[in-house]
C-alpha positions in Angstrom: 27.3 31.5 195.9 30.3 33.7 195.7 30.1 36.5 193.2 33.1 36.6 190.9 34.0 40.2 191.9 34.4 39.0 195.5 36.0 35.7 194.8 39.7 36.8 194.6 39.4 38.6 198.0 37.9 35.6 199.7 40.5 33.3 198.1 43.2 35.5 199.4 41.9 35.5 203.0 41.0 31.8 202.8 44.7 31.0 202.1 45.8 33.2 205.1 43.2 31.5 207.3 44.3 28.1 206.2 47.9 28.9 207.1 47.1 30.4 210.5 44.7 27.5 211.4 47.4 25.0 210.5 50.0 26.7 212.7 47.7 27.4 215.7 45.2 24.5 215.8 44.2 25.3 219.4 43.0 28.9 218.5 39.7 30.0 217.0 40.6 31.9 213.9 38.0 34.4 212.7 38.7 35.9 209.2 37.4 39.4 208.3 37.5 41.8 205.4 38.1 45.4 206.2 36.1 47.4 203.7 35.7 51.1 202.8 32.1 51.7 203.6 30.4 53.8 200.9 27.4 54.4 203.2 29.5 56.4 205.7 30.6 60.0 205.4 33.8 61.6 206.7 33.5 63.9 209.7 36.8 65.7 209.1 38.3 67.8 206.3 41.4 66.7 204.5 41.4 63.1 205.7 43.2 62.0 202.5 46.1 64.3 203.3 46.9 62.5 206.5 48.2 59.5 204.4 51.2 59.9 202.1 53.0 57.5 199.9 56.7 57.6 200.9 59.5 56.0 198.9 61.5 53.2 200.7 64.0 52.4 198.0 63.9 52.0 194.3 60.4 51.6 192.9 58.9 50.9 196.3 56.6 53.1 198.4 54.7 52.7 201.7 51.7 54.6 203.0 52.6 56.7 206.0 50.1 58.1 208.4 50.9 61.8 209.1 48.3 62.7 211.7 47.0 61.5 215.1 44.1 59.1 215.9 42.0 62.0 217.2 42.2 63.7 213.8 40.7 60.8 211.9 37.1 61.5 212.9 34.4 58.9 212.7 35.3 55.5 211.3 34.7 55.0 207.5 35.7 51.4 207.4 33.6 48.4 208.2 34.9 45.0 209.4 32.9 42.1 207.9 33.1 38.5 209.3 33.6 36.2 206.3 34.0 32.9 208.2 31.2 31.1 206.3 32.6 32.1 202.9 36.1 31.1 203.8 34.9 27.8 205.2 33.0 27.2 202.0 36.1 27.9 199.9 38.3 25.6 202.1 36.0 22.7 202.6 33.5 22.7 199.7 34.5 24.7 196.7 35.6 22.7 193.6 38.6 23.9 191.6 38.6 21.7 188.5 38.2 18.5 190.5 40.5 19.7 193.4 39.9 21.0 196.9 41.4 24.2 198.1 44.3 22.6 200.0 45.1 20.4 197.0 45.3 23.4 194.8 47.6 25.1 197.2 49.9 22.1 197.2 50.0 22.1 193.4 50.8 25.8 193.2 53.5 25.3 195.8 55.1 22.6 193.6 54.9 24.8 190.6 56.5 27.7 192.3 59.3 25.4 193.5 59.9 24.3 189.9 58.9 20.8 190.6 55.8 20.7 188.4 54.3 22.4 185.4 50.7 23.5 185.4 48.3 21.4 183.3 46.1 23.8 181.4 43.4 23.1 178.9 42.7 25.8 176.3 39.3 27.5 176.5 37.6 30.9 176.5 39.6 31.8 179.6 42.6 32.1 177.3 41.2 35.2 175.7 42.3 37.2 178.8 45.5 35.2 179.5 48.1 37.5 181.2 50.8 35.6 179.3 49.3 36.4 175.9 51.8 38.8 174.2 51.2 40.8 171.1 53.2 40.5 167.9 55.6 43.3 168.9 56.9 41.4 171.9 59.9 39.8 170.1 62.1 37.3 171.8 59.8 37.0 174.9 58.4 33.8 176.2 54.7 33.6 175.3 52.8 31.4 177.8 49.6 31.6 175.8 51.3 30.3 172.6 53.0 27.6 174.6 49.6 26.1 175.7 48.1 26.3 172.3 51.0 24.7 170.6 50.8 21.8 173.1 47.1 21.3 172.7 46.7 21.9 169.0 50.2 21.5 167.6 50.0 24.9 166.1 52.9 26.6 164.3 53.6 30.3 164.0 51.3 30.7 161.0 48.1 29.9 162.9 48.9 32.5 165.5 49.0 35.2 162.8 45.6 34.3 161.5 42.4 36.2 162.7 41.3 34.4 165.9 37.7 34.1 167.3 39.0 35.9 170.4 39.3 39.0 168.3 35.6 39.1 167.4 34.0 42.2 168.9 31.7 41.7 171.9 31.9 37.9 171.7 30.4 36.6 175.0 32.1 33.8 176.9 29.2 31.4 176.5 29.3 31.9 172.7 33.1 31.4 172.7 32.6 28.2 174.6 30.0 27.0 172.2 32.2 27.6 169.2 35.3 26.2 170.8 33.4 23.0 171.7 33.3 22.3 168.0 37.1 22.7 167.7 36.8 26.0 165.9 39.4 28.7 166.9 40.0 30.8 163.7 37.6 33.2 161.9 38.2 31.4 158.7 36.6 28.1 160.1 33.4 29.7 161.2 30.1 28.8 159.5 28.6 32.3 159.1 25.4 31.0 157.6 24.3 30.0 161.1 25.5 33.2 162.8 22.1 34.7 163.4 21.0 38.3 163.2 20.6 41.4 165.4 22.7 44.5 166.0 25.6 42.8 167.7 25.6 39.8 165.3 25.4 42.1 162.3 28.4 44.1 163.5 30.4 40.8 164.2 29.6 39.5 160.7 30.8 42.8 159.2 34.0 42.5 161.1 34.6 38.8 160.2 33.8 39.2 156.5 36.0 42.3 156.0 38.8 40.8 158.1 38.9 37.6 156.1 39.3 39.7 152.9 42.7 40.7 154.2 42.3 44.0 152.5 43.0 47.1 154.7 42.8 49.7 151.9 40.3 52.5 151.9 38.1 50.6 149.5 37.1 48.3 152.5 35.8 51.3 154.5 32.0 50.9 155.2 30.0 54.0 156.0 26.2 54.2 156.3 24.7 57.3 154.5 22.6 57.9 157.5 25.7 59.4 159.2 25.7 62.2 156.7 22.0 62.9 157.4 22.8 63.2 161.1 25.7 65.5 160.3 23.4 68.0 158.6 21.6 68.5 162.0 24.7 69.6 163.9 25.2 73.3 164.8 28.4 75.2 164.6 30.7 75.8 166.4 31.1 72.1 167.2 32.5 71.3 170.7 34.4 68.1 171.3 34.8 67.4 175.0 36.6 64.8 177.2 36.8 64.3 181.0 39.3 62.7 183.3 38.0 61.3 186.5 38.8 59.0 189.4 37.4 57.5 192.6 39.6 57.5 195.7 39.0 55.4 198.8 39.9 58.2 201.3 37.6 61.2 200.8 39.1 64.7 200.5 36.3 66.7 202.2 34.1 66.5 205.2 30.7 65.0 204.4 32.0 62.9 201.5 32.0 59.1 201.2 34.7 56.6 200.3 35.0 56.2 196.5 33.2 59.4 195.8 33.5 60.3 192.1 36.0 63.0 191.4 36.1 64.8 188.0 39.4 66.7 187.8 40.0 67.6 184.2 38.4 68.5 180.9 39.5 69.4 177.4 37.5 71.1 174.6 38.3 71.4 170.9 36.1 73.6 168.7 35.5 73.6 164.9 33.8 76.5 163.2 31.8 76.6 159.9 35.0 77.2 157.9 36.7 74.1 159.3 39.2 75.9 161.6 40.1 73.8 164.6 40.9 75.4 167.9 41.8 73.9 171.3 39.5 76.4 172.9 39.7 75.4 176.6 41.1 73.0 179.1 40.9 72.8 182.9 42.8 70.8 185.5 42.7 70.6 189.3 45.3 68.5 191.0 46.0 70.6 194.1 46.2 68.1 197.1 43.1 68.0 199.2 40.9 70.1 196.9 37.5 68.6 195.9 37.3 69.9 192.3 33.8 68.8 191.1 31.8 72.0 191.6 34.4 74.3 190.1 34.7 71.8 187.2 31.0 72.2 186.4 31.2 76.0 186.8 34.1 76.2 184.3 32.6 73.8 181.9 29.3 75.7 181.9 31.1 79.0 181.4 32.9 77.7 178.3 30.0 75.9 176.7 27.3 78.5 177.4 28.5 81.1 174.9 26.6 79.6 172.0 24.3 76.7 171.1 26.8 74.7 169.1 26.6 70.9 169.1 28.6 69.2 171.9 30.3 65.8 171.2 31.5 63.2 173.6 32.9 59.7 173.0 30.8 57.1 174.9 28.2 57.7 177.5 30.9 58.3 180.1 30.7 62.1 180.1 26.9 61.9 180.4 27.2 59.5 183.4 29.8 61.8 185.1 27.6 64.9 184.7 24.6 63.0 186.2 26.8 62.0 189.2 27.8 65.6 189.6 24.2 66.6 189.4 23.4 64.3 192.4 26.4 65.6 194.3 25.4 69.2 193.8 21.8 68.5 194.7 22.8 66.8 197.9 25.0 69.8 198.9 22.7 72.4 197.3 22.2 74.4 200.6 25.9 75.1 200.8 26.4 76.0 197.1 25.2 79.5 196.2 24.8 78.8 192.5 23.6 75.2 192.8 20.4 75.8 190.9 22.2 77.3 187.9 24.6 74.4 187.8 21.8 71.8 188.1 19.7 73.5 185.4 22.7 73.6 183.0 23.6 70.0 183.5 20.1 69.0 182.5 20.3 70.9 179.2 23.1 68.7 177.9 22.4 65.3 179.4 19.9 62.5 179.4 18.7 60.9 182.6 16.0 58.6 184.0 13.0 59.5 186.2 11.3 56.2 187.1 10.8 54.4 183.9 11.0 57.5 181.7 14.2 58.5 179.9 14.4 62.3 179.6 17.0 64.5 177.9 17.8 68.2 177.6 17.5 70.4 174.5 21.2 70.4 173.8 21.9 66.7 174.4 25.5 65.7 173.7 26.1 63.6 170.6 27.9 60.4 171.4 30.5 59.7 168.7 30.9 56.1 169.9 27.3 55.4 168.9 27.9 57.0 165.5 30.8 54.7 165.0 28.9 51.6 166.1 25.8 52.5 164.0 27.3 53.9 160.9 31.0 53.3 160.4 33.5 50.4 160.1 36.9 49.6 158.7 38.8 46.3 159.3 41.8 48.1 160.8 39.5 48.8 163.8 39.6 45.0 164.4 36.0 45.0 165.6 36.6 47.6 168.3 34.7 50.9 168.4 37.2 52.4 170.9 38.6 55.8 169.9 42.1 54.3 170.5 41.4 51.8 167.6 39.2 54.1 165.4 41.9 56.8 165.2 44.7 54.7 163.8 42.3 53.4 161.1 41.3 56.9 160.2 44.9 58.1 160.0 45.7 55.2 157.7 42.9 55.7 155.1 42.0 59.3 155.2 43.8 61.5 152.7 42.4 64.7 154.3 43.7 63.8 157.8 47.0 62.6 156.4 47.6 65.8 154.4 46.6 68.1 157.3 48.5 66.4 160.0 51.7 66.0 158.1 52.1 69.7 158.9 52.9 70.9 162.5 50.0 70.9 164.8 48.5 74.4 165.2 46.5 76.1 168.0 47.7 73.8 170.8 47.6 74.8 174.4 50.0 72.2 175.6 52.1 70.8 172.7 55.2 72.2 171.1 54.8 73.9 167.7 56.8 71.2 166.0 54.5 68.4 167.0 53.5 66.4 163.9 50.7 63.8 164.3 51.1 61.9 161.0 54.3 59.9 161.0 54.9 56.5 159.4 56.4 53.6 161.2 59.4 52.4 159.2 58.8 48.7 159.9 55.1 48.3 159.4 54.5 51.2 157.0 51.4 52.2 158.9 51.0 55.6 160.7 52.3 55.6 164.3 49.6 55.7 166.9 49.4 59.4 168.0 49.3 58.3 171.7 52.9 57.0 171.1 54.1 60.2 169.4 54.2 62.7 172.3 57.5 64.6 172.2 59.5 64.0 175.4 62.0 66.6 176.6 65.5 65.2 177.3 65.2 65.9 181.0 61.7 64.4 181.3 60.9 60.9 182.5 59.1 58.5 180.2 56.9 57.3 183.1 55.2 60.7 183.0 53.9 60.3 179.5 50.2 59.3 179.8 48.7 57.3 177.0 45.4 56.0 178.5 42.7 56.9 181.1 44.0 54.4 183.7 47.4 56.1 183.7 45.7 59.5 184.1 44.0 58.2 187.3 47.3 56.9 188.6 49.0 60.2 187.9 46.2 62.1 189.7 46.5 59.8 192.7 50.3 60.3 192.8 49.8 64.1 192.9 47.4 63.7 195.8 49.1 61.1 198.0 52.9 61.2 197.2 55.6 63.3 198.5 57.0 64.7 195.2 58.9 67.8 194.3 57.5 70.8 192.4 59.4 69.9 189.1 57.9 66.4 189.0 54.5 67.7 189.9 54.7 70.2 187.0 55.7 67.4 184.6 52.8 65.2 185.6 50.4 68.1 185.3 51.8 68.9 181.8 51.4 65.2 180.8 47.8 65.2 182.0 47.0 68.3 179.9 48.6 66.8 176.8 46.8 63.5 177.2 43.3 65.1 177.6 44.0 67.5 174.7 44.9 64.5 172.4 41.7 62.7 173.3 39.6 65.6 172.0 41.9 66.1 169.0 41.3 62.4 168.1 37.6 63.1 168.1 38.3 66.1 165.8 40.3 63.9 163.4 37.5 61.4 163.1 35.0 64.2 162.4 37.3 65.7 159.8 37.5 62.4 157.9 33.7 62.1 158.0 33.3 65.6 156.8 35.7 65.1 153.9 33.6 62.1 152.8 30.4 64.1 153.2 31.8 66.8 150.9 32.8 64.1 148.3 29.2 62.7 148.5 
């Protein structure tokens, strides 16, 4: 059996193998995958700096090797013979009733404009790359094209709440529902939905969505949230990390795809409600392994009091546990390793065998608070901070009033940054991640709006030949993005706090 994660790579090399075998029938063709081996460690320092991305025309780059073979040290790649898997794909694997060579012929005809792909709608359509959102005006929508052909849908059906929008809806459940020709939330029989934490959350989403009422009155909040809030200690600290994994390690003794944590942001709130962007830290200097300095600086900032620390999702906890393992492995070469290890354990949870342990100052996960206690239909079933924040901005009078005024106490934004602005067309607040002020001489591509873009920006700073001005702009954008992530957490808290006061 081929695991789905490997399938696309095996399909790729199977096509190459098929072509070469066809052209050279007298040769024995042996396909291999060349893989970065995470069990191997580098034997040289600065290996990643021997490879640079060099521009070769507009919007194109190539990787250029800047060193000599002798400088590479021990091999960190492994060559794996995949003949048996390639032969299985070519000779045995079924592709909706077709063999591999028949599929290739069909794709060839499609690419030549001689045929149109025949597609049946199904759960696979949920992640269709040709599914455009409602803002993509005047663009061909391949997703809608298929659904119109199969179901004879008009534009009105596409504007109704779809079962694809149901939070955490598994593929097997989608298949089961679609087998009964049900595609819209309004056609679901909720009496047979079942129960459980996930099912209850889905029912909540469906029932509130079908009311088509996005006012504050449709906000649902469990009073248990206010009970938890009473346990929090001031000052409150809201933290966010930016991380990446690179194939070519920076330092001697490190493995391919070693976790790198290169940035954090911290917002504080005191007992009077004053918000301060108290700290941020960023390390993007090429060739520098930042992790241990990251922990030192984070520890220094958060060790001045015993205030409650907040993260959004378990991600920060996972990263700190990875850093714990890295520090422990290198403990003999880190003078303050025990202090760092001890501090990490105070704010995280971890497993020892079957036991789950946690420190006395365990971080509070706001994502869990949202999932357990809070909902509004504008979140569209998602608990992501990128979906919760716009909902909060829309319904919270406190947040609206406060952020109509220029943003104060920022370390990275201009004094005239206003976070509450209405979209003229929709009448809803503009997503703050789309509101960053761009200087006239800046490039839009340096405005970072999501974590994946932050990873790409960091990689560019490490591997690309860029000037000091562009490097400075990218660093500035990284700092702004991470600051906005912790400010978003603050806004959510401030809304909850305003409700708590009203209660």
